[in-house]
Structures are given as structure tokens and as C-alpha cells.
C-alpha positions in Angstrom: 26.1 11.3 -5.8 26.8 14.3 -3.7 25.8 18.0 -5.2 27.9 20.4 -4.3 26.9 23.8 -4.3 28.8 27.3 -4.0 27.4 30.8 -3.4 27.6 31.4 -7.1 25.3 28.6 -8.0 22.9 29.4 -5.0 22.7 33.0 -6.3 21.6 31.4 -9.7 18.9 29.4 -8.2 17.3 31.0 -5.4 13.7 32.3 -5.8 12.8 34.4 -3.1 8.7 33.7 -3.9 9.7 30.0 -3.8 11.7 30.3 -0.4 9.1 32.0 1.5 6.3 29.5 0.5 8.7 26.4 1.3 9.3 28.3 5.2 5.4 28.9 5.5 4.7 25.1 4.5 7.7 24.1 6.8 6.4 26.0 10.1 2.9 24.5 9.4 4.5 21.3 9.3 6.5 21.6 12.4 3.2 22.4 14.3 1.6 19.5 12.6 4.1 16.9 14.1 5.6 16.5 10.0 8.7 18.0 11.1 11.7 17.9 13.5 13.3 20.8 15.0 15.7 19.9 18.2 16.7 22.5 20.1 20.9 23.3 18.7 23.4 22.3 20.8 26.7 25.3 21.0 30.2 24.3 21.6 32.1 27.3 22.9 36.3 27.6 21.6 38.0 30.1 22.9 35.2 32.9 22.5 34.1 31.4 19.1 30.8 29.6 18.8 29.5 26.8 16.9 25.9 25.7 16.5 24.9 22.6 14.2 21.5 23.3 13.3 19.6 20.1 12.6 16.0 19.1 11.2 14.0 16.9 9.5 11.1 17.2 7.0 8.7 13.7 6.6 7.1 15.9 4.0 10.1 15.9 1.7 11.7 13.1 3.0 15.4 14.9 4.0 17.3 16.0 7.0 20.0 18.5 7.3 22.7 20.0 9.4 23.8 23.6 9.1 26.8 24.1 10.9 27.0 27.8 11.9 30.3 29.3 13.0 30.6 32.6 14.8 33.7 33.7 14.7 34.3 37.5 16.2 37.7 37.4 16.0 37.2 37.2 12.0 36.4 41.0 12.3 39.6 42.0 12.6 40.7 39.5 9.5 38.2 41.0 7.4 36.4 37.8 7.4 32.9 37.2 7.5 32.2 36.8 11.5 29.5 34.1 10.7 29.8 31.2 8.2 27.6 28.3 7.3 27.3 25.0 5.2 24.6 22.6 4.8 24.6 19.0 4.5 21.7 17.4 3.4 20.7 13.7 3.7 18.1 11.5 2.3 15.8 10.6 5.7 15.1 7.2 3.7 18.9 6.0 2.4 20.9 8.1 4.8 22.7 9.3 1.5 24.3 12.7 1.6 22.5 14.7 -1.5 24.0 17.8 -1.0 26.9 20.4 0.3 25.7 23.7 0.2 27.2 27.2 1.2 24.9 28.6 3.4 25.6 32.3 3.6 23.2 33.3 1.1 20.5 30.7 2.0 20.6 32.0 5.9 20.1 35.8 4.6 16.9 34.7 2.3 15.2 32.2 4.5 15.7 34.5 7.4 13.9 37.1 5.8 11.6 35.0 4.0 10.7 33.7 7.8 10.2 37.6 9.0 7.9 37.8 6.0 5.9 35.2 7.0 5.3 36.2 10.2 4.7 39.9 8.8 1.9 38.3 6.9 0.0 36.8 10.0 0.7 39.0 12.5 1.3 42.4 10.9 -1.7 45.0 10.6 -3.2 44.6 6.9 -2.8 47.9 6.3 0.6 48.2 7.0 2.5 50.6 4.9 5.8 52.1 6.6 8.7 49.1 7.1 11.1 50.7 10.0 14.9 49.1 9.3 17.3 49.2 12.6 20.1 48.6 10.5 20.6 48.8 6.5 23.1 46.2 5.8 22.3 43.0 3.7 19.9 41.4 5.7 18.0 45.0 5.4 18.0 44.2 1.5 16.8 41.0 1.9 13.7 42.0 4.4 12.7 44.9 2.2 12.0 42.7 -0.4 10.7 39.8 1.3 8.1 42.3 3.1 7.3 44.1 0.2 5.8 41.0 -1.2 3.3 40.4 1.4 2.3 43.9 2.7 1.8 47.1 0.6 4.6 48.8 1.7 5.3 52.5 0.2 8.0 54.1 2.9 10.9 52.7 4.4 12.8 54.6 7.9 16.1 53.6 8.5 18.7 53.8 10.8 22.5 52.8 10.6 25.6 54.2 12.0 26.6 54.8 8.7 25.4 57.0 6.4 27.3 55.1 3.6 25.4 51.7 4.6 21.9 53.5 3.9 23.3 54.8 0.8 24.2 51.7 0.0 21.0 50.3 1.1 19.0 53.0 -0.8 20.9 51.9 -4.0 20.2 48.3 -3.7 16.4 48.5 -3.2 15.6 51.5 -5.8 14.1 49.2 -8.1 10.9 48.9 -5.6 10.0 52.2 -5.8 10.3 53.0 -2.0 10.2 56.2 -0.3 13.5 55.8 1.6 14.0 57.8 4.7 17.1 58.1 6.9 16.3 58.8 10.8 18.8 60.2 13.5 17.9 57.5 16.2 16.2 54.1 16.5 13.5 55.4 18.7 12.5 57.6 15.6 12.3 54.6 13.4 10.3 52.5 15.9 8.0 55.3 16.4 7.5 55.8 12.8 7.1 51.7 11.7 3.8 50.0 11.1 6.5 46.7 10.9 9.7 47.3 12.6 12.7 44.8 11.8 15.7 44.9 14.0 19.1 43.8 12.5 21.7 44.3 14.7 24.1 41.9 16.3 23.2 43.6 19.6 24.4 42.1 23.1 22.4 44.9 25.1 19.1 46.2 24.2 18.7 48.7 21.6 15.1 49.1 21.0 13.0 49.8 24.2 9.2 48.7 24.5 8.3 52.1 25.7 8.5 53.1 22.0 6.1 50.5 20.9 2.7 52.6 19.2 -0.5 50.5 19.1 -0.6 48.4 16.3 3.3 47.8 15.5 4.5 44.3 14.6 7.9 43.6 15.3 10.3 41.1 13.5 13.5 40.4 16.1 15.9 39.1 14.0 19.6 40.3 14.2 21.1 39.1 18.1 23.0 36.2 17.4 21.3 33.0 18.6 23.3 33.6 22.1 21.5 33.6 25.6 23.0 37.0 26.1 22.6 38.7 23.2 19.0 40.5 22.7 18.1 43.9 20.6 14.5 44.2 22.6 14.1 45.1 26.0 11.9 43.3 28.7 9.6 45.8 28.6 9.3 45.4 24.5 8.8 41.5 25.6 5.9 42.6 28.0 3.8 44.7 26.0 3.9 42.4 22.9 1.8 39.2 21.7 4.9 37.2 21.3 5.5 34.5 19.0 8.9 32.7 18.5 9.6 29.8 15.6 10.3 26.8 18.0 9.7 27.3 21.5 12.8 24.9 22.6 15.5 26.6 20.5 14.1 30.2 21.8 14.1 28.9 25.8 17.9 27.9 24.7 19.3 30.8 22.5 17.2 33.8 22.4 18.3 36.4 24.4 15.1 38.1 24.2 13.4 35.4 25.6 15.9 34.5 28.3 16.8 37.7 29.9 13.1 38.7 29.7 12.4 35.8 31.6 14.7 36.0 34.2 14.1 40.0 34.7 10.6 38.9 35.4 9.1 40.6 32.7 7.5 37.7 31.2 6.8 33.9 32.2 7.2 30.9 29.8 3.4 30.9 29.0 3.9 34.2 27.4 6.0 32.8 24.6 4.7 29.5 24.3 3.0 30.9 20.9 5.1 29.2 17.8 4.8 30.5 14.2 3.7 27.0 12.8 1.0 27.3 15.2 -0.8 30.3 14.1 0.0 29.3 10.2 -1.8 25.9 11.0 -4.8 27.7 12.9 -3.9 26.2 16.1 -3.1 29.2 18.2 -4.5 32.8 17.9 -3.1 35.7 15.8 -3.5 39.0 16.3 -6.5 39.9 18.1 -7.2 43.7 17.3 -5.4 46.5 15.2 -4.1 48.4 18.3 -2.3 45.2 19.8 1.3 45.0 19.4 3.3 41.6 18.0 6.6 40.4 18.2 8.1 37.4 16.5 11.3 36.7 18.0 13.6 35.0 15.1 16.5 33.0 16.0 16.4 30.7 13.2 15.9 27.0 12.3 17.5 24.3 10.6 14.2 23.7 9.4 14.5 26.7 7.4 17.9 25.6 5.6 16.2 22.5 4.9 13.5 23.2 2.7 15.6 26.0 1.3 18.5 23.8 0.5 15.5 21.4 -1.0 14.6 23.8 -3.6 17.8 24.6 -4.5 18.7 20.4 -4.7 15.7 20.2 -7.1 16.1 23.4 -9.4 20.0 22.6 -9.6 19.7 18.9 -10.6 16.7 19.8 -13.1 18.7 22.6 -14.4 22.5 21.1 -14.4 23.6 23.5 -12.0 26.4 22.5 -9.1 29.3 20.0 -9.1 28.4 16.5 -8.7 30.9 14.4 -6.3 31.0 10.8 -5.1 32.0 11.0 -1.9 32.1 7.0 -1.6 34.9 6.4 -4.4 
């Protein structure tokens, strides 16, 4: 039987702390060879992108593919620019075990991964969170990062004051001081931990603005090698950690364009997050060092989140069971 989980099902089932722990374990498994994440191919059709994100994890005995659709024309239709769905299968039998709407999964696992990177790379005394962008991902990142660092202040920039106000209301329960800033540069210079959350094609953050000790989570640019939020100077000045090197070399504009400019070499982006978690690669070496996590997004993160949802849904009787072979 195949379990179908809608977005509302996912909202009832997701526990952020469980997702963070699962993502951390999965990245360590990837470093140790217990998980497989091939670089995703991409199909471009009429200006739209379709990206199948595939992963398998021996620890849980499951594989998954998330079909990510990046449809820029949807903005003019009043529809989400990005949509996704996740299919989960048994590694042992090949049975399709679940079909899950991917929108909320993507947001929560992305923020959880940034929080894991922050826990392993940011200064322990980091207290100021900087956000470039104030939408739904900003809300998720605030909740996730506040769980791993004693954040007391958020400095935030958005093109829209209304978006900042909605963000403020969404995180009011955390009791943080939220300070809207008039420029991206002001956010970067004030932050201990910076999250860039815009779908930018051209750099919006300059490495010249990075203060000693900053940690950056570069998150928002879509998985396209011609899109980036951080300039080459920012990459050059940082200890760069990637989620997966093959994926970063294929899909990260931050990496691909900085390499093309000669700002960095491939050796500068050879450290994966899982290796840091597993103690196989060095983390931050000093309080003044600048660290940067380049988050492209992996199907493995979707898979382990889907595994949590599937297990909890069956225990609680949530979702719709369908016999696809009938």
C-alpha cells in the first residue's frame, strides 16, 4: 500500500527538532558511505526547470525521488514558482511506500540543514541572526537556528515592509528583538549568523561586508549554476562547506561562478557538511574565521524527512492509503 500525505497532513506530522536530528544523522551517513546522493540532472523546458532529486539511505532502508518543478511563469499566474512532490520506495522490495506533497517538507528540511550547519560552524556565542529576505523561509530559519544558538536579536531586510511585519508576527512567540534594516549591507555587517533567502540571479551580498567571525548560510538561490546571492569575494574570504560536492559543482551558482572567476579553486569547496559532522573534516578553527555553508539542497534531506512523516503517519492513522497495483 502507498500512503498519500497532503500538505495539511504534513503540517500535522512535522516536528522540527526531529527533522534537524534526522538531517544531521543523514549527512554524517553520507560522509561515511551509508547514503547515496547522485548529482541531480536537470531538464529545461520552455524556460522552466524540472529537477529529479534522488537519494537512498541504508540506515532507514528507503530511497526517494523529489521532483522539483521551477516554473518562473507561475508568478504571473498567481501560483507558486516552485512545486514539488516526493515518492518514497523500499530499497529492499522497490515498493512505492508514500507520495508526499513537498512544499512544507522542503522549507522545514532546508532550515533544519542550515541549523545543523550553524551548530557545527558558527561561533558558540552568536546572538544576532541576520536575514536577507523575510518570507516563509525566514520564519523557518529563525525557528531552526534559535534552537541551536542563543539568538536574542534578528536584523532583517526585505523589499516589502508588509513582509517584514508578517515575519515579525510569525515569530513573536520566540521573544526576539526584531530590527528591520534599510539595506542588505547593514544586515550583513550586524549579523553573527547570516541567512540569505532570496531567489537572486546576481549577487546581493558582498564579501567586503563580512566581519570577522561571521557564519553565512547561503540558501535562497535556486539550484541553477547561473544564480547566486554571494559574490566571489565572499566565497574567497570564507571557509566554504557544501552539502554535497557533486551537487554543488553542478548546481550551485555560488560555487560555479566563483570558480569561473578564479576567486576560488575546487579545493576550496571540497569540504562537505557530513564530513564536518562526522569529524572527518575540520570545522571553524578560530573565532575570527568566516564560515559559509552553501546550501543547494539534497534529496537525502527530503528522504529522511519523508521517513519521519511516513512512520508517524502510520502510527497515528493520518493520510490516505492507496493500492497502486489495483
